[in-house]
C-alpha positions, 0 to 999 in steps of 0.5 A: 499500500502506497504511503500518502505524501503531505501536500503543499501549495507553492506560490511563485511570485515576483516581478514581471519578466523575472523568470517566474514561469520559466522557472516553474516549467523547468522545475516541472520538467526536472521533476518529471511532470512535464515530458521532454516532447511537450517542451520540444513542442512548446520550443518549436511553436515558440520559435515560430512566433519569435519567443525562442526562449519561452518553452518553459514558460508555456507549460504554465502560460497557456492562454493565447494573450499570454503567449502573444504578450509574453507575460502571465496574466492569470494564475495556472496550477500544475502538480509535481511530486518529490519523495517527501511531498506532492505539490501544487505549484501556482504561477502568479502573475507578476504585472501590477495590472493583475495583482488581484490574480496574484492574491488569488493564487497566493491566498491558498498557499503554504509557502512561496518561491520569490523569483528575482532577476539579477539584473534588476534586483528588487523592484516594485512588484517584488516588494508588493508580492513579499508584503502580500504573501506575508499579509496572506500568512505565508511564512515559508519563502524560498528565494531564487536569484535567477537570470544570473547568466545575464550577468555573467555569473557576477558574485558582486551583483548576486551579493548586491541582490542578496543584500537588497533581498535581506533588507526586504525580508527583514522588513516583514520580520522573516529570518533571511537565509542566502538565496540560490540561483534558479538557473 
């Protein structure tokens, strides 16, 4: 008889264009929740539409308008499993016009993954998403510094963003830990 695993809802939050959907798509691919042939079909379709690097983002961004504009508009849910847990990951939009959708997605989350792009660092929606997630009762926050390849894996830039994030996290009375790159 199979042992039931505990369930965890994980909201993925952060500023627009920081790579949330791509990170989620990659996570789902790496955990086996999305097979390689699906990623390959998204890659081919994305290339024909001039969005060549969007194959992982399209795992979550399935609306026509999301694919055309290259942004997440509505929340999307997908399941993935680990040895210990089964997760429902909720990809939340980062654009300020869709903050209501972010709140809807994060409102049932047990934890959140905050994705922050290294070139930009902490932006307005980064701050708003952290404050909102805390207000919604999310006490577990994982931080991923993304797009380190764009800054050529510069340790100085990584530390600058880490310091920005530590200051932000201290504002919501959470103990900061060193963030990791999601790339």
